[in-house]
N, C-alpha and C positions, 0 to 999 in steps of 0.2 A: 711432674704432674701431667697426666694425659689430657690433651685438649680435645674438644668436640671434633675438630677436623681430623685429628689423629685417630680418634675412635671410629669415625666414618671410614677412613682409609684402611684401618684394620679389618673392618667388615668387608671392604671391597676386595681384599686379597693383597698379596704382596706385589703384584705386577701393576705398573701404571698403564692407563689407557693409552694405546699407541696408534689410535686410528680416529680420524674425524670424518663426519659424514659429508662435509662440503666437497663439491666437485666443481671443476671448471668446465665451461663450455668450449666448443671448438673456436679456434681463432677466426674461422670464416663466418662465424655467427649462425651456423646451420641450426635448423629447428627440427623437432620431432613431435609426433602426437603422443600425449600421455594423459592418464586419468588422474586428476587432482581433486583434493578435498577442500571444500569451502565452508562447511557448516553442517548442522544436523540434517541428514538426508539430502545434502547438496554436494554432488560430485559432477565434474564436467571434464570432457576431453578438451585439452588445451594444447597450445603450441609451447614447448619448453626447449631450452637449449639441449642440443645433443652433447652428452658427456664426453670428455676427453680423459686421457690418462692423467691422474693426479699424483699417484704414488708408484714407485717402481714395481710393485707387486700387483698392480691393477690389471684387469682384463675388461675390455669393452665388448659387450655382446650386441649383435643384432637379434632382437627378440623374435623367435619363430613361433612361439606359443606361450600364452599366459592364461590366467583363469581367475575366477573369484572364489574365495574360500569363506566358509561359514564364519570364521573369526573376523573377516573383513567387516561383517555387519556391526561388530562392536565399534569400529571406527565410523561407519556410516551413521550410526545412532549417537555419535559423539560421547560414547561411554568411556573412551580412553582420553583422559583430560589433557594430554600433552600434544595434541595435533595442532598444527599451524596452517593457516589458510595457504593453499598452493602446494601442500605436501603431495608428492606423487605416491600413490598407493600400489599395493601388489607385492606379494612375497612368494608366489608360486609360479615359476616360469622356466623356460629353456631358450636356447638360442644358438647362434653360430658366432664363433669368435671372429671379431673384426679387427681389434687392435690389442696388443699386449705391452705391458711395461718391460723395462730393460732387464728385470730380474726373472722374468717368466720364461721357462724353457719347456715345461711339460705339456702345455697346450699351445697351439699356433693358429693363426688366422685360417678360417675355413673349417675348423673342428666343430662338430656337433656336440653340444654339452647341455647338461641340466644343472641348475644352480640349487644349492641348499637354501632354504628360506632363512637360515641363520648365517651370520657372518662370523667365522672362527679364525683365530690367528694361526692355529696349527702348532703352537709352541708351548702354551701354558700347561699346567698339570692336568686340566680337564681335556684339552685338545689332544694331549699325548695318549689319552685313553679313548679317543674318538668321541668323547662326550661334548660334541660341538656346541650344543645349545647352552652349555654352562661356561663357555669361554670367558676368561677373566679380563680380556684385553680389548674388546671391541665395542663396548657400550659405556658411554660416559654419563649415564643418567644418575644424578644424585637422588632423584625422586624414587627410583626403583630401590636404591640402597636404603633409603629411609623406610620404605614400605615393607621390604622383604628381608633386610639385613645383608643382602648380597645383590649382585647384578647377574642377570642372564647375559648371553651374548647379544650383540647387535642383530636386529632382524631387518630385512628389507621391507620398506613401505609400511612400517607399523608404528608410526608416531615417534616422538622424541623420548618416550619411555623406553623404547627399544633402540635408541641411538640416533634416530632421525635420518636414516639412510633412504634416499629416493628408491622407490620400488620398481617392480617389473611389469606393471600394467602400462607399458610404454613400448615404443619402437626400439629404443636403445636403453641399456642399463650399464652402469659401472659396477663391476664386481671386485671389491677389495680382496686381497689375498687370493687371487683367482686360482692359483694352483691348488689351494686347499679347498675352496668352496665350489669347484666345478667338477663334474663327473663326465668323462667322455662316454658317448653313446655309440655302440656299434651299429653298423649299417643295417643289420638284420632286425633292429628294433625300431619301430615307427615312433614318430613324434607323440602320437596319442598314447602309446605304451610308456614312453619315457617321462613325459612332463610331470606326472604326479609323484615321481621319485623326489621331487622338490619338497613335498610336504605331506600330502594326504596318505601316501603309501607308507613312508617311515613312521608317521604319526600313529596310524591305525595299527601297524605291526608292533610298534613299541608298546602301545597300550596293552596288547594281548600278551606279549612275552614278559613285560615288566610286571604285570598283575599276576602272571603265572598260570595262564589257562593250560590245562593238561587234557590229555586224552580221556574221554569219558565224562568230562565236566558238563554241568548244566549252567549256562551263562545267560544273564540278563543284560541287554544292551539298551541303555536309556538314550534316546535320540537317534532317529533314523535318517539323518542327513548323510552327506557323503562319507564323513568319518565313521558314523555308526554303521552304515552299510558295509564299508570295508572292514571294520572291526568284526562284524558278524561273519564275513567271508573268511577272514583270517582264523577265527575260532573254528570254523568248519575245517579249514586246512590243517589246523593243529589237532583235530580229532575230537572236538567237543561233541557230546552225545545229543544235547539239545541247545538251541539258541532261541531266545525269546526277545523280540524287540518291542520297545515301548515308544509310542509317538501319538500325535493327534491328527497329523496331516494325512487324509485318505490316500493321496497319491504315493506318499512315502511308505505307508503301511502296505499298500498293494505292491509297490516296487520290491519290498523285502520279501513278500510272499512269492511273487512271480519269478523274480530273478534269482533269489537265494533259497527259496523253499523253507524259510524259517517261520516259526509261530510268532504272532504279534498280539499286542495289547493296545487298544485305543483308549487312552486315559480320559477321553471325554465320555466314553461309555462305561468304563470301569474306573470311577473317580478314586476309589480306594485301591491303589495299585498294590499295596502290601497284601491286602486281603485277597486280591486276585492271584497273586503269586502263591499265597498259602493254599489256594484251591488247586492251582496248576502243578505246584511243586511242593508237596507235603515234606516238611523237614527243611526246606529252604534251598536257595541257589548255592552253588559252589562259588561262583564268581559273579560280581556285578561291575559293569563298566559304564561310567558316565561320559557320554559323547554328546551331551546336550548343550545348553546355553544358560547363562545366568541372567540374560536380559528379558526373559519372559516368565515372570512369577505366575504360579498357578492360583494361589489363594489371595483373598482380599487383604488379609493381614500383611502379607509380604509385598503386595502391590502398593499398599499405603506406605509401608516403611521405605520401600525403594524410591517412591515418588518424593518422599520427604527427605531423602538422603540419610535416613537413619541406618541404612545398610547399602552397600554397593552391589552385593551379590545375594542370592537366595540359597538356603540350605535344603530345599524341598527334595531335590533328587538325591542328595547325599543321605538324607534321613530315610528315604524310601529304600535305598540300597542297603543301608545298615540293618534295617528291619527285615529286609527280604532274604538276606543271605543266612545260611546256617551258622551255628556257632563255629568260630574259627574260620568263617568265610572270608573271602578277599574282595575288596572294593577298590577299583582303580578309577582315577580321575584324570581323563585326558581332555575334558571340556576346558575351555579357556576362561578360568575365573581370574578376577583382577584384584579383589580387595577383601571385604569383610561381610560376613553373614551372621544373622542373629538366630538363636534357638537351634543351634546345631546339637544333635542328640549324642553328646559325648558319653552320657551314661550308658546307653545301649552299646556303643562302641567298646567301652571298657568291659562291661559285664559279659558280653558275648565273645570277647576275645577277637573281635573283628580286626583284620589287617586292612587298614585304610591307607591306600597308597596314592600319593600324588605323583603321577607319571612324569610330570614336568613337561616343558616344551621338548618334544622328541629329539634326541640327538641323531640327526639325519646321517651324519658321517659314520655312525656306528652300524647303521642298517642298510644303507642304500645299495652297496655292492652285493650284499647277501640277497636282497630282494631282486635285484637285476639278474644276477647269475644263477641263483638257485630256484627262483620262482617264475620270473617273467620269461626269460629265454627258454627254459624247458617247458613252458606252457602250463605250469602248476597254478599260476595266478594271472588272470588276464585283466589288467586294469581298465580296459575299455568298456567293461560292463557298466561302469559308473557314469560314462559320458552320455548325456541326453541331448545336448545341443552344441552347435558350433556357430559362433557369431563373429562379425568383424569388430576390431578395436573401436571403431567409430560408435558402436552401440553400447559402450560400457555404462553410460549413465542410465540408459533404459534397462540394462541387464541388472544393475544394482537394485533398482526398484522391483523388477520381476523376481529376482532371487530373494529379496527380503520378504515378498508376499507368497513365495513358493508357487509361483504361477507356472502353468504349462508342464507340471511334473518335473521341474528343473532339478537336476542333481549337480553333476560337474559339467562345466561348459568349457570347451576348447575355444579360446579367443585368439583369432588369427590376426596377424599384421601383414604388411606388404612384403615381408620376408618369408612368410610361411609357405610350406609345401602344400599341394592339394590334399584334400582329405584322404585318408587311407581306406582301403577296402573294408566295408562293414562298419565304418564309423559315420557319424552324422555329417551331412552336407551343410554348407554354409546357409544360414537363414538370418533374416533380420528379426530382431526381438519383437517388433510390432506384429510379425506374422504368426507368432506362437504364444505370446503372453496375453492373458485375458483376465 
């Protein structure tokens, strides 16, 4: 007779979890600056132990650049229930190798590297296909198992639902399976060009290729934050005929028009987004991609349901996409949803033959070398277009508040540490958040 424990293990896959998030500090008791979570909208730069080698495959990085991601706001708003006070946040970062474990031979102290936001073992069936975000062996969360039937890989700085690994909004970080989860950066690529290979570039690229954007397509992009802006740019690179972005933040709508030259819809002006698309694109979109967020419902109905915890997420964008694409259209979801939504329009999905694609957490290892070698180095995609500010690590608490409120036209921010190189030519200079947020 199969026990409940065995059933859970079956869903987890055949491989046992062979990695724990705990790390030890240096014997000398040395400290570093790090951004830690303490409650709803409560983050602070604290002194934390500098991590040391814990496992023989570990690499310790001196962080030379980190950043804040839109998905970090779910943590900031306490929407991911498995945070613990003092957890170090941050999943998008790069650095210089400081120490390596005894098994590590492919990187050495002094190497410039970028880290994937997910922690992959390099050996399971998913890692062998470079589907690093689906690694079977680096996340011990039983809650994720219960909610989804399986586990994703462990992620840096993203709560104990993702394994509880300390993140990279810090001066040092321990990278488990360092040879697998670090990519060397050539000297002709700047830190500002490289850092977003950690997440936003593979994530946006994956959304476009996984949803199947083709030459000549008309694409709707819901949400014009950093992921949405990059998705729109990748659609252009892939030959889309038209790209139309949907948002409500004036600065983000203007950014998309000015930097990318795409059409936009302000959904505070056109509250019926489906009707607006029917006017702009008779017959419907070829592709719709959700790059938005579940924590800001539009309608009173879903605001009430979410407040009362009758749903964790909202289906409004999903329903708009299903209604706006043509029959047999394709809808991709790269936005970070966490749980359950009510009133999902499954009838229209079925009747129209819509392909509704959960893009998943993007498998960084599948894409980052392609993006670096085929797009960044040849100049076909310049990631620095998305960088609007550069601030010191000391300002992370203020940065979270400004990023949450979309102040100062903020998109991606390069956060420097004491180990960072000076700003590269054409990139933002260092400013304090108080000097640009309002």
